[in-house]
C-alpha positions in Angstrom: 127.7 84.2 -34.5 131.0 82.7 -35.7 132.0 79.3 -37.1 135.4 77.9 -36.0 136.3 75.0 -38.3 139.1 72.5 -37.6 140.3 70.6 -40.6 141.4 66.9 -40.5 140.4 63.4 -41.4 137.9 61.4 -39.2 138.7 58.2 -37.3 141.4 56.9 -35.0 143.6 56.0 -37.9 144.2 59.7 -38.6 143.9 61.2 -35.2 147.6 61.9 -34.6 148.4 62.9 -38.2 150.0 66.2 -39.0 147.1 66.9 -41.3 144.8 66.8 -38.3 146.3 69.7 -36.3 143.1 71.7 -37.1 141.0 69.1 -35.3 143.4 69.2 -32.4 143.1 73.0 -32.2 139.3 73.1 -32.1 139.3 70.3 -29.6 141.5 72.4 -27.3 139.2 75.4 -27.8 136.1 73.4 -27.0 137.7 72.0 -23.8 139.0 75.4 -22.6 135.7 77.2 -23.2 133.5 74.5 -21.7 131.6 73.7 -25.0 128.7 71.4 -25.0 129.4 67.7 -25.9 130.3 67.1 -29.5 127.4 65.7 -31.6 126.9 64.6 -35.2 125.7 67.5 -37.3 126.4 69.0 -40.7 128.3 65.9 -42.0 130.7 66.3 -39.1 130.9 66.8 -35.3 129.7 70.1 -34.0 129.4 71.9 -30.6 128.8 75.5 -29.4 130.5 77.7 -26.9 130.5 81.3 -25.7 133.9 82.8 -26.4 134.6 86.4 -25.6 130.9 87.0 -25.3 130.3 85.7 -28.8 128.3 82.6 -29.7 130.7 80.3 -31.6 129.9 77.1 -33.4 132.8 74.6 -33.5 132.9 72.2 -36.4 135.1 69.2 -37.4 134.0 68.0 -40.8 133.9 64.2 -41.1 133.7 64.2 -44.9 137.4 63.6 -45.2 139.7 66.5 -46.0 139.0 66.7 -49.7 135.2 67.3 -49.1 135.5 69.6 -46.1 133.5 72.3 -47.9 130.3 70.2 -47.8 130.2 70.3 -44.0 131.2 73.9 -43.8 128.6 75.0 -46.4 125.8 73.1 -44.5 126.6 74.8 -41.2 126.8 78.2 -42.9 123.4 77.8 -44.5 121.8 76.5 -41.3 123.0 79.3 -39.1 123.1 82.0 -41.8 126.7 82.8 -40.9 128.6 85.2 -43.2 131.8 83.9 -44.8 133.9 86.7 -43.0 132.8 85.1 -39.7 134.3 81.7 -40.6 137.7 80.8 -39.0 139.4 77.7 -40.4 142.3 76.1 -38.5 144.6 74.0 -40.7 148.0 72.5 -41.2 150.5 74.6 -43.2 153.5 73.1 -44.9 155.0 76.4 -45.8 155.4 77.5 -42.1 158.1 76.1 -39.8 156.8 73.8 -37.0 155.2 75.6 -34.1 154.7 78.8 -36.1 151.2 80.3 -36.7 149.9 83.0 -39.1 146.4 84.4 -39.6 145.3 85.2 -43.1 142.1 86.4 -44.8 141.4 84.8 -48.2 144.3 84.3 -50.6 145.5 81.1 -52.3 145.0 77.6 -50.9 148.6 76.5 -51.4 147.6 73.0 -52.6 145.6 72.3 -49.4 142.7 70.1 -50.4 140.5 71.1 -47.4 140.9 74.8 -48.2 140.3 74.2 -51.9 137.0 72.4 -51.1 135.8 75.2 -48.8 136.7 77.8 -51.4 135.0 75.9 -54.2 131.7 75.4 -52.3 131.5 78.4 -50.0 133.8 81.2 -51.3 137.3 82.4 -50.6 137.0 85.3 -48.1 137.2 83.4 -44.8 139.9 83.6 -42.2 142.6 81.0 -42.1 144.7 80.0 -39.0 147.8 78.6 -40.6 149.4 76.2 -38.2 153.0 75.4 -39.3 154.0 71.7 -39.6 157.1 72.3 -41.7 157.9 70.7 -45.2 159.5 67.4 -45.8 161.7 69.1 -48.4 160.5 67.1 -51.4 157.1 67.5 -53.1 157.0 63.8 -53.7 157.1 63.2 -49.9 154.3 65.6 -48.9 151.4 63.1 -49.1 153.1 60.6 -46.8 154.3 63.4 -44.5 151.0 65.0 -43.8 149.3 61.6 -43.3 152.0 60.5 -40.8 151.7 61.1 -37.0 153.6 63.8 -35.3 156.8 62.4 -33.9 157.0 62.0 -30.1 159.5 64.8 -30.1 156.9 67.1 -31.7 153.9 66.4 -29.5 154.8 69.0 -26.8 154.9 71.9 -29.2 151.7 70.7 -30.9 150.0 70.6 -27.5 151.4 74.0 -26.6 150.3 75.6 -29.9 146.8 74.2 -29.6 146.5 75.3 -26.0 147.7 78.8 -26.9 145.0 79.0 -29.6 142.4 78.1 -26.9 143.8 80.6 -24.4 143.5 83.4 -26.9 140.4 82.4 -28.8 138.6 85.5 -27.5 140.8 87.6 -29.7 139.7 85.7 -32.7 136.0 85.9 -31.7 136.3 89.7 -31.5 138.1 90.0 -34.8 141.5 91.0 -33.3 143.5 88.8 -35.6 146.9 90.6 -35.3 146.7 90.5 -31.6 145.8 86.8 -31.6 148.8 86.1 -33.9 151.2 88.1 -31.7 149.9 86.4 -28.5 150.6 83.0 -30.0 154.1 84.0 -31.1 154.9 85.3 -27.6 153.5 82.2 -25.9 155.5 79.8 -28.2 158.7 81.9 -27.8 158.2 81.8 -24.0 158.0 78.0 -24.1 161.2 77.8 -26.1 159.7 76.9 -29.4 161.2 79.8 -31.3 162.9 77.6 -33.9 161.8 74.0 -33.9 164.4 71.7 -35.5 166.0 74.8 -37.0 163.5 74.8 -39.9 162.7 78.3 -41.2 159.5 79.6 -42.8 159.3 79.3 -46.5 157.0 82.3 -47.1 
């Protein structure tokens, strides 16, 4: 069994925020893989689907970003899921818009959702880093991540989330490099090779 976690903030006020791209990704996965209806569990919304022959729990914590680890920890304990079988989808300032990287463990790069999960559950989980770009000034970061994607960005956001859904079987079977490569090829194929000309920072 695996746990796919999308990070974001609950409620309509935040639904279109850059910080909520993790929610958007797991929503797309749930739709594509015909998951059961979402229901309130583990201080969040949860559902289940069979992906690539594996039973996968999908979770959107509703504790607000800074307390995401509470919901993740509750789900882990209930299902007795190992940390290595946790996959967290989140926004990444240090990747250009439309880019995606898979990472196991490592630092949290100032991301409060990751920091909370690491503090309460441990650090050795898989992260799906979904690039949103950086506003260029650290003082602008808070307002930037809590702002909605611009209309001009919404197509690549939808394409990136759909590509994650299309290739989720690879994540479920632990084929992270293949998953990352498939996403890269899908986004290149749709013309999102260099959104706004912003380059990766890492």
